[in-house]
C-alpha positions as a printed NumPy array, in Angstrom:
array([[-17.582, -20.713, -10.635],
       [-16.707, -21.764,  -7.067],
       [-16.243, -18.927,  -4.596],
       [-12.543, -19.633,  -3.966],
       [-11.696, -19.96 ,  -7.656],
       [-13.649, -16.779,  -8.385],
       [-11.793, -15.01 ,  -5.589],
       [ -8.375, -16.008,  -6.91 ],
       [ -9.355, -15.021, -10.461],
       [-10.421, -11.556,  -9.288],
       [ -7.372, -11.293,  -7.049],
       [ -5.181, -12.057, -10.073],
       [ -6.805,  -9.254, -12.085],
       [ -6.667,  -6.852,  -9.152],
       [ -3.069,  -7.984,  -8.821],
       [ -2.44 ,  -6.798, -12.367],
       [ -4.132,  -3.517, -11.44 ],
       [ -1.858,  -3.158,  -8.442],
       [  1.291,  -5.147,  -9.089],
       [  1.909,  -4.223, -12.738],
       [  1.435,  -0.475, -12.229],
       [  3.515,  -0.579,  -9.071],
       [  6.157,  -2.558, -10.896],
       [  6.16 ,   0.151, -13.554],
       [  6.483,   2.765, -10.853],
       [  9.138,   0.568,  -9.25 ],
       [ 11.258,   1.459, -12.273],
       [ 11.243,   4.991, -10.902],
       [ 13.385,   3.822,  -7.993],
       [ 16.569,   3.415, -10.087],
       [ 15.627,   6.616, -11.913],
       [ 15.272,   8.631,  -8.713],
       [ 18.282,   7.078,  -6.977],
       [ 20.333,   7.587, -10.146],
       [ 19.463,  11.275, -10.491],
       [ 18.932,  12.363,  -6.898],
       [ 21.539,  12.157,  -4.166],
       [ 20.58 ,  10.279,  -1.   ],
       [ 19.559,  13.586,   0.623],
       [ 17.384,  14.53 ,  -2.371],
       [ 15.628,  11.176,  -2.382],
       [ 15.193,  11.547,   1.355],
       [ 13.378,  14.855,   0.823],
       [ 11.078,  13.262,  -1.769],
       [ 10.385,  10.377,   0.626],
       [  9.356,  12.739,   3.412],
       [  6.944,  14.544,   1.083],
       [  5.485,  11.205,  -0.037],
       [  4.989,  10.324,   3.636],
       [  2.805,  13.408,   4.088],
       [  0.985,  12.422,   0.883],
       [  0.095,   9.057,   2.384],
       [ -1.246,  10.612,   5.577],
       [ -3.519,  13.075,   3.784],
       [ -4.739,  10.425,   1.357],
       [ -6.16 ,   8.567,   4.342],
       [ -7.684,  11.709,   5.831],
       [ -9.423,  12.653,   2.583],
       [-10.896,   9.146,   2.203],
       [-11.97 ,   9.102,   5.91 ],
       [-13.082,   5.445,   5.731],
       [-15.798,   6.044,   3.152],
       [-14.473,   3.393,   0.773],
       [-14.92 ,   0.614,   3.346],
       [-18.256,   2.108,   4.416],
       [-19.335,   2.108,   0.78 ],
       [-18.739,  -1.653,   0.499],
       [-20.562,  -2.308,   3.758],
       [-23.689,  -0.336,   2.864],
       [-23.687,  -1.029,  -0.877],
       [-24.176,  -4.726,  -0.109],
       [-26.672,  -4.099,   2.68 ],
       [-28.992,  -1.326,   1.457],
       [-32.001,  -1.779,  -0.816],
       [-31.143,   1.349,  -2.843],
       [-27.597,   0.952,  -4.085],
       [-27.9  ,   4.156,  -6.128],
       [-28.556,   6.153,  -2.962],
       [-25.397,   4.735,  -1.407],
       [-23.406,   5.723,  -4.499],
       [-24.788,   9.256,  -4.711],
       [-24.503,   9.942,  -0.971],
       [-20.9  ,   8.706,  -0.949],
       [-19.894,  10.748,  -3.991],
       [-21.481,  13.946,  -2.676],
       [-19.8  ,  13.473,   0.711],
       [-16.318,  12.967,  -0.754],
       [-16.786,  15.816,  -3.258],
       [-17.823,  18.287,  -0.535],
       [-14.979,  17.433,   1.834],
       [-12.457,  17.524,  -1.011],
       [-13.573,  21.011,  -2.035],
       [-13.289,  22.141,   1.581],
       [ -9.792,  20.669,   1.788],
       [ -8.674,  22.54 ,  -1.35 ],
       [-10.038,  25.859,  -0.057],
       [ -8.417,  25.484,   3.378],
       [ -5.169,  24.226,   1.843],
       [ -4.668,  27.209,  -0.426],
       [ -5.791,  29.74 ,   2.178],
       [ -3.385,  28.325,   4.767],
       [ -0.556,  27.536,   2.342],
       [  2.165,  29.542,   4.083],
       [  1.23 ,  28.281,   7.542],
       [  1.299,  24.661,   6.342],
       [  4.661,  25.217,   4.662],
       [  6.198,  26.553,   7.86 ],
       [  4.655,  23.819,  10.012],
       [  5.991,  20.88 ,   7.996],
       [  9.081,  22.609,   6.507],
       [  8.206,  21.935,   2.86 ],
       [  8.491,  24.397,  -0.031],
       [  5.088,  26.021,  -0.799],
       [  5.324,  25.128,  -4.502],
       [  5.425,  21.444,  -3.6  ],
       [  2.428,  21.886,  -1.307],
       [  0.414,  23.454,  -4.143],
       [  1.067,  20.417,  -6.284],
       [  0.259,  18.129,  -3.355],
       [ -3.121,  19.767,  -2.703],
       [ -4.202,  19.332,  -6.307],
       [ -2.967,  15.756,  -6.568],
       [ -4.654,  14.768,  -3.307],
       [ -7.929,  16.345,  -4.467],
       [ -7.86 ,  14.58 ,  -7.838],
       [ -7.154,  11.243,  -6.16 ],
       [ -9.927,  11.72 ,  -3.602],
       [-12.543,  12.328,  -6.295],
       [-12.027,   8.87 ,  -7.81 ],
       [-12.279,   6.908,  -4.541],
       [-15.98 ,   6.074,  -4.852],
       [-15.974,   5.435,  -8.632],
       [-13.149,   2.938,  -8.152],
       [-14.988,   1.355,  -5.197],
       [-18.084,   1.034,  -7.407],
       [-16.058,  -0.899,  -9.985],
       [-14.821,  -3.292,  -7.313],
       [-18.256,  -3.73 ,  -5.76 ],
       [-19.759,  -4.531,  -9.157],
       [-16.964,  -6.987,  -9.968],
       [-15.48 ,  -5.072, -12.899],
       [-11.809,  -5.822, -12.25 ],
       [-10.715,  -5.45 , -15.887],
       [-11.983,  -1.863, -16.186],
       [-10.46 ,  -1.115, -12.795],
       [ -7.14 ,  -2.63 , -13.88 ],
       [ -6.932,  -0.79 , -17.198],
       [ -7.48 ,   2.624, -15.636],
       [ -5.048,   1.965, -12.795],
       [ -2.371,   0.723, -15.172],
       [ -2.871,   3.724, -17.463],
       [ -2.478,   6.073, -14.505],
       [  0.922,   4.756, -13.544],
       [  2.035,   4.369, -17.167],
       [  1.408,   8.084, -17.69 ],
       [  3.194,   8.865, -14.438],
       [  6.161,   6.715, -15.431],
       [  6.339,   8.121, -18.949],
       [  6.259,  11.711, -17.789],
       [  8.905,  11.036, -15.136],
       [ 11.21 ,   9.612, -17.769],
       [ 10.497,  12.555, -20.077],
       [ 10.984,  15.25 , -17.424],
       [ 13.991,  13.726, -15.649],
       [ 15.857,  12.166, -18.576],
       [ 14.45 ,  13.347, -21.895],
       [ 14.014,  17.051, -21.188],
       [ 17.549,  17.663, -19.835],
       [ 18.947,  15.792, -22.844],
       [ 16.906,  17.888, -25.281],
       [ 17.99 ,  21.085, -23.536],
       [ 21.669,  20.142, -23.542],
       [ 21.583,  19.381, -27.285],
       [ 19.547,  22.422, -28.347],
       [ 18.636,  25.051, -25.727],
       [ 16.541,  26.877, -28.342],
       [ 14.328,  23.884, -29.188],
       [ 10.602,  24.201, -28.45 ],
       [ 10.599,  21.507, -25.765],
       [ 13.662,  23.074, -24.175],
       [ 11.387,  25.903, -23.013],
       [  9.876,  23.409, -20.541],
       [ 13.212,  22.774, -18.885],
       [ 13.96 ,  24.385, -15.544],
       [ 17.265,  23.752, -13.806],
       [ 17.157,  22.038, -10.385],
       [ 13.439,  21.397, -10.808],
       [ 13.553,  17.582, -10.5  ],
       [ 11.291,  17.273,  -7.453],
       [  8.675,  19.582,  -8.97 ],
       [  8.753,  17.55 , -12.191],
       [  7.972,  14.423, -10.166],
       [  4.839,  16.073,  -8.8  ],
       [  3.785,  17.483, -12.174],
       [  3.896,  13.941, -13.579],
       [  1.716,  12.709, -10.716],
       [ -0.763,  15.553, -11.198],
       [ -1.219,  14.91 , -14.915],
       [ -1.705,  11.17 , -14.328],
       [ -4.29 ,  11.814, -11.611],
       [ -6.1  ,  14.326, -13.828],
       [ -6.388,  11.828, -16.689],
       [ -7.702,   9.201, -14.255],
       [-10.436,  11.541, -13.05 ],
       [-11.458,  12.28 , -16.658],
       [-11.818,   8.547, -17.31 ],
       [-13.942,   8.11 , -14.191],
       [-16.252,  11.078, -14.882],
       [-18.937,   8.874, -16.567],
       [-19.694,   7.438, -13.121],
       [-20.498,  10.969, -11.947],
       [-22.758,  11.651, -14.919],
       [-24.651,   8.353, -14.609],
       [-25.495,   8.888, -10.962],
       [-28.904,  10.166,  -9.888],
       [-27.967,  12.44 ,  -7.033],
       [-29.852,  11.872,  -3.809],
       [-28.27 ,  12.807,  -0.513],
       [-29.663,  10.613,   2.264],
       [-28.654,  12.333,   5.479],
       [-29.629,   9.375,   7.658],
       [-27.596,   6.984,   5.535],
       [-24.695,   9.436,   5.506],
       [-24.627,   9.588,   9.312],
       [-24.649,   5.797,   9.533],
       [-21.842,   5.588,   6.991],
       [-19.784,   8.156,   8.91 ],
       [-20.338,   6.248,  12.14 ],
       [-19.123,   3.078,  10.447],
       [-16.252,   4.902,   8.733],
       [-14.924,   6.806,  11.771],
       [-13.048,   3.841,  13.285],
       [-11.806,   2.947,   9.805],
       [-10.382,   6.472,   9.483],
       [ -8.666,   6.173,  12.85 ],
       [ -7.3  ,   2.777,  11.84 ],
       [ -6.149,   4.215,   8.513],
       [ -4.265,   7.044,  10.187],
       [ -2.681,   4.569,  12.569],
       [ -1.702,   2.318,   9.653],
       [ -0.152,   5.274,   7.87 ],
       [  1.837,   6.167,  10.963],
       [  3.129,   2.593,  11.004],
       [  4.006,   2.68 ,   7.319],
       [  5.429,   6.117,   6.569],
       [  5.713,   8.291,   9.662],
       [  9.138,   6.869,  10.435],
       [ 10.552,   8.91 ,   7.524],
       [  9.293,  12.092,   9.139],
       [ 10.651,  11.064,  12.542],
       [ 14.03 ,  10.091,  11.086],
       [ 14.309,  13.552,   9.542],
       [ 13.385,  15.184,  12.845],
       [ 15.402,  13.034,  15.267],
       [ 18.667,  12.434,  13.408],
       [ 21.408,  15.082,  13.117],
       [ 20.411,  17.728,  10.596],
       [ 23.486,  17.264,   8.403],
       [ 22.815,  13.54 ,   7.825],
       [ 19.054,  13.167,   8.376],
       [ 17.827,  13.44 ,   4.787],
       [ 20.612,  11.213,   3.509],
       [ 19.725,   8.518,   6.064],
       [ 16.028,   8.82 ,   5.135],
       [ 16.985,   8.383,   1.485],
       [ 18.982,   5.187,   2.138],
       [ 16.252,   3.754,   4.36 ],
       [ 13.455,   4.58 ,   1.917],
       [ 15.265,   3.122,  -1.091],
       [ 15.995,  -0.222,   0.59 ],
       [ 12.537,  -0.253,   2.173],
       [ 11.155,  -0.296,  -1.379],
       [ 12.67 ,  -3.736,  -1.951],
       [  9.926,  -5.097,   0.318],
       [  7.445,  -3.88 ,  -2.287],
       [  6.881,  -7.387,  -3.648],
       [  5.309,  -8.508,  -0.365],
       [  3.347,  -5.272,  -0.076],
       [  1.982,  -5.697,  -3.605],
       [  0.935,  -9.27 ,  -2.937],
       [ -0.822,  -8.277,   0.279],
       [ -2.553,  -5.318,  -1.361],
       [ -3.768,  -7.313,  -4.371],
       [ -5.034, -10.087,  -2.105],
       [ -6.804,  -7.62 ,   0.172],
       [ -8.541,  -5.894,  -2.738],
       [ -9.859,  -9.239,  -3.887],
       [-11.006, -10.503,  -0.5  ],
       [-12.634,  -7.351,   0.887],
       [-15.696,  -7.452,  -1.407],
       [-15.666, -11.264,  -1.057],
       [-15.874, -11.039,   2.737],
       [-18.976,  -8.844,   2.636],
       [-20.779, -10.607,  -0.211],
       [-20.337, -14.066,   1.368],
       [-20.878, -13.1  ,   5.   ],
       [-24.478, -14.379,   4.934],
       [-23.726, -17.595,   3.038],
       [-23.72 , -20.963,   4.755],
       [-20.628, -21.46 ,   6.967],
       [-18.508, -18.644,   5.513],
       [-15.925, -19.141,   8.267],
       [-14.553, -22.242,   6.55 ],
       [-13.898, -20.306,   3.328],
       [-12.289, -17.457,   5.3  ],
       [ -9.94 , -19.951,   7.001],
       [ -8.938, -21.503,   3.67 ],
       [ -8.207, -18.075,   2.204],
       [ -5.863, -17.229,   5.08 ],
       [ -4.093, -20.586,   4.769],
       [ -3.318, -19.953,   1.11 ],
       [ -2.261, -16.383,   1.817],
       [  0.296, -17.639,   4.336],
       [  1.619, -20.253,   1.898],
       [  2.062, -17.766,  -0.946],
       [  3.349, -15.036,   1.382],
       [  5.936, -17.413,   2.842],
       [  7.267, -18.092,  -0.657],
       [  7.512, -14.364,  -1.399],
       [  9.251, -13.663,   1.925],
       [ 11.947, -16.239,   1.321],
       [ 12.343, -15.331,  -2.377],
       [ 12.894, -11.628,  -1.702],
       [ 15.409, -12.347,   1.056],
       [ 17.332, -14.881,  -1.041],
       [ 17.564, -12.602,  -4.074],
       [ 17.948,  -9.309,  -2.175],
       [ 21.437,  -8.643,  -3.571],
       [ 20.197,  -9.104,  -7.122],
       [ 17.235,  -6.815,  -6.493],
       [ 19.435,  -4.065,  -5.074],
       [ 21.598,  -4.031,  -8.198],
       [ 18.536,  -3.901, -10.44 ],
       [ 16.575,  -1.246,  -8.591],
       [ 18.929,   0.69 ,  -6.303],
       [ 21.782,   1.436,  -8.662],
       [ 23.814,   3.816,  -6.505],
       [ 25.947,   1.956,  -3.955],
       [ 25.562,   4.875,  -1.549],
       [ 22.085,   3.539,  -0.739],
       [ 23.15 ,  -0.073,  -0.062],
       [ 24.251,   0.674,   3.467],
       [ 20.621,   0.14 ,   4.575],
       [ 20.224,  -3.361,   3.041],
       [ 20.215,  -4.875,   6.53 ],
       [ 16.609,  -3.691,   6.994],
       [ 15.222,  -5.669,   4.025],
       [ 14.385,  -9.009,   5.763],
       [ 12.84 ,  -7.138,   8.686],
       [ 10.611,  -4.993,   6.475],
       [  9.534,  -7.915,   4.265],
       [  8.572,  -9.918,   7.351],
       [  6.721,  -6.9  ,   8.746],
       [  4.761,  -6.593,   5.486],
       [  3.934, -10.311,   5.693],
       [  2.537,  -9.827,   9.208],
       [  0.47 ,  -6.903,   7.938],
       [ -0.958,  -9.028,   5.125],
       [ -1.979, -11.741,   7.597],
       [ -3.548,  -9.073,   9.781],
       [ -5.702,  -7.885,   6.865],
       [ -6.928, -11.449,   6.368],
       [ -7.692, -11.83 ,  10.061],
       [ -9.56 ,  -8.503,  10.125],
       [-12.638, -10.046,   8.49 ],
       [-14.209, -10.668,  11.896],
       [-14.569,  -7.021,  12.914],
       [-15.569,  -5.801,   9.457],
       [-18.512,  -8.116,   8.882],
       [-19.728,  -7.914,  12.503],
       [-19.698,  -4.084,  12.413],
       [-17.081,  -3.939,  15.171],
       [-14.771,  -1.687,  13.181],
       [-13.835,   0.107,  16.382],
       [-11.61 ,  -2.887,  17.172],
       [ -9.688,  -2.199,  13.99 ],
       [ -9.104,   1.309,  15.269],
       [ -8.056,   0.065,  18.715],
       [ -5.635,  -2.515,  17.328],
       [ -4.031,  -0.251,  14.749],
       [ -3.769,   2.543,  17.321],
       [ -1.803,   0.208,  19.575],
       [  0.447,  -0.533,  16.596],
       [  0.9  ,   3.173,  15.916],
       [  1.695,   3.824,  19.565],
       [  4.373,   1.12 ,  19.507],
       [  5.783,   2.622,  16.306],
       [  6.036,   6.066,  17.863],
       [  7.491,   4.858,  21.172],
       [ 10.167,   2.674,  19.589],
       [ 11.117,   5.306,  17.017],
       [ 11.357,   8.12 ,  19.547],
       [ 13.317,   5.952,  21.995],
       [ 15.787,   4.29 ,  19.637],
       [ 16.26 ,   6.384,  16.476],
       [ 18.912,   8.563,  18.196],
       [ 20.817,   5.362,  19.116],
       [ 20.094,   2.971,  16.247],
       [ 19.056,   5.191,  13.338],
       [ 16.868,   3.634,  10.658],
       [ 17.275,   0.126,  12.122],
       [ 15.03 ,   1.307,  14.96 ],
       [ 12.385,   2.27 ,  12.404],
       [ 12.566,  -1.144,  10.73 ],
       [ 12.243,  -2.998,  14.026],
       [  9.396,  -0.716,  15.097],
       [  7.505,  -1.597,  11.932],
       [  7.918,  -5.331,  12.571],
       [  6.918,  -5.104,  16.236],
       [  3.854,  -3.009,  15.397],
       [  2.527,  -5.276,  12.636],
       [  3.271,  -8.497,  14.508],
       [  1.453,  -7.147,  17.574],
       [ -1.549,  -6.105,  15.481],
       [ -1.675,  -9.546,  13.889],
       [ -1.641, -11.246,  17.288],
       [ -4.282,  -8.958,  18.781],
       [ -6.637,  -9.428,  15.82 ],
       [ -6.353, -13.195,  16.092],
       [ -6.981, -13.055,  19.849],
       [-10.132, -10.916,  19.669],
       [-11.392, -12.707,  16.554],
       [-11.53 , -16.008,  18.461],
       [-13.925, -14.377,  20.918],
       [-16.273, -12.428,  18.647],
       [-16.263, -14.388,  15.371],
       [-14.451, -17.749,  15.664],
       [-12.877, -18.889,  12.396],
       [-11.282, -22.372,  12.201],
       [ -7.8  , -21.295,  11.132],
       [ -5.333, -24.14 ,  10.727],
       [ -2.772, -22.657,  13.084],
       [ -0.465, -25.654,  12.885],
       [ -0.201, -25.23 ,   9.119],
       [  0.167, -21.446,   9.363],
       [  2.918, -21.722,  11.966],
       [  4.627, -24.507,  10.017],
       [  4.934, -22.628,   6.718],
       [  5.53 , -19.212,   8.272],
       [  8.105, -20.63 ,  10.683],
       [ 10.121, -22.456,   8.03 ],
       [ 10.071, -19.404,   5.748],
       [ 11.429, -17.196,   8.539],
       [ 14.029, -19.798,   9.573],
       [ 15.307, -20.235,   6.016],
       [ 15.365, -16.453,   5.53 ],
       [ 17.5  , -15.958,   8.647],
       [ 19.864, -18.723,   7.54 ],
       [ 20.197, -17.304,   4.022],
       [ 20.608, -13.615,   4.897],
       [ 22.407, -13.595,   8.224],
       [ 24.025, -16.999,   8.842],
       [ 25.256, -17.675,   5.285],
       [ 25.762, -13.969,   4.558],
       [ 23.42 , -13.802,   1.534],
       [ 25.151, -16.631,  -0.329],
       [ 22.987, -16.974,  -3.434],
       [ 23.683, -20.712,  -3.888],
       [ 22.752, -21.64 ,  -0.326],
       [ 19.726, -19.354,  -0.443],
       [ 18.507, -20.848,  -3.719],
       [ 18.829, -24.377,  -2.319],
       [ 16.809, -23.388,   0.75 ],
       [ 14.145, -21.829,  -1.493],
       [ 13.949, -24.964,  -3.664],
       [ 13.666, -27.111,  -0.537],
       [ 10.82 , -24.927,   0.73 ],
       [  8.98 , -25.019,  -2.61 ],
       [  9.346, -28.807,  -2.725],
       [  7.897, -29.052,   0.757],
       [  4.88 , -26.974,  -0.231],
       [  4.353, -28.976,  -3.416],
       [  4.482, -32.23 ,  -1.477],
       [  1.945, -31.109,   1.121],
       [ -0.313, -28.745,  -0.838],
       [  0.037, -29.661,  -4.526],
       [ -3.252, -31.543,  -4.838],
       [ -5.273, -28.806,  -3.115],
       [ -3.723, -26.006,  -5.161],
       [ -4.368, -27.886,  -8.401],
       [ -7.999, -28.357,  -7.343],
       [ -8.475, -24.601,  -6.929],
       [ -6.61 , -23.331,  -9.98 ],
       [ -7.03 , -26.121, -12.539],
       [-10.496, -27.513, -11.827],
       [-12.835, -27.259, -14.787],
       [-16.271, -25.819, -14.249],
       [-19.153, -28.098, -15.164]])
């Protein structure tokens, strides 16, 4: 199987592992916005923001380091065992510190201690499956990876529906029923975390065979080299998380107290409509990251890397325009309460920002395979700095629109910087004319559809059809060659 066709096949399966579960979890958006007021959803969003930050800290770049050293070391088993032991030790330390400092943490971030207890356990369970999941990806077992990921979110979704819809209904019909004993009034946010904890626990149980099949050898020298490689990745990860979720925390802190959580809730709900671009970028990245490392020593890998980015831009441009054109349909489907729709103006900005981030991930191949991961940290830190500056300066004046614009500026800047430095350290023959052509027309048509023609679905659909026809005319033969070619 050709390398590009193999990549797209694996990306499709990883897409199922990412897109389908996220689409299932996407169903939670109308559930949450239907049950929780804007302020309640805002509180949940702030807690999820802290979740994202600590997920990055607990991984501390070891997943990327695992891929780098698993493909470069003679003893793959030593890489596996050293990585697992490292993550397990730091996770245990995190749990101990978390519970000992529970009250101090609660006061510092203004979150109820009972939610923090749940968060500590969920974060620990998720951290312990980082390396087993990385092992599945490194050994090209996307189906097993996909099944476990899908099961995780299916359990999460099912329990959310049971706790938030089923349990109150059972209690209202028969307060003396056995299941009614599980019902606690005004416990919706805690139920959300209980569902997450159970799903994460089941996932760890399914991944335990990887722990039992490992011959444990801790190579201190290898561990130090992995940490050195991972440190910039950790810094980049924290910076990325600041770009992605820290605006919720800042909105809560910088807006008037009586409206802050409500504004965070509106912003977060409409932000979720950009999920389709995020899912595409994530699925693509999960497919290309192992591909980048495994093909880095092949003959002229730069040409394949350039082709991959070209096709990412083509597909991403279609998704950008599609989400913008059908934004009003999506809001009715997924954000049922009209109280949230006030923030719909951020949708095109956030989708475009996510598109820029996806391109950045494709461009980042140069510093990953040349062991210059520090550049990833530098670039993402600049993005995080821009995010913080713009949010601090303009949230009091512009509210959540400042956060949306900050996200776009940060990701677009990171994309440009990565391209600039990549040309110097690892030149890749990107077809910039083609990239600018498709990206430019997608943005132009999106602006016309959303802002000029005021989201007119007929005009938007015609623009989308015109764009798809243009792509088919120029790229149809090449796309058919990749996806429909028979292997000899």
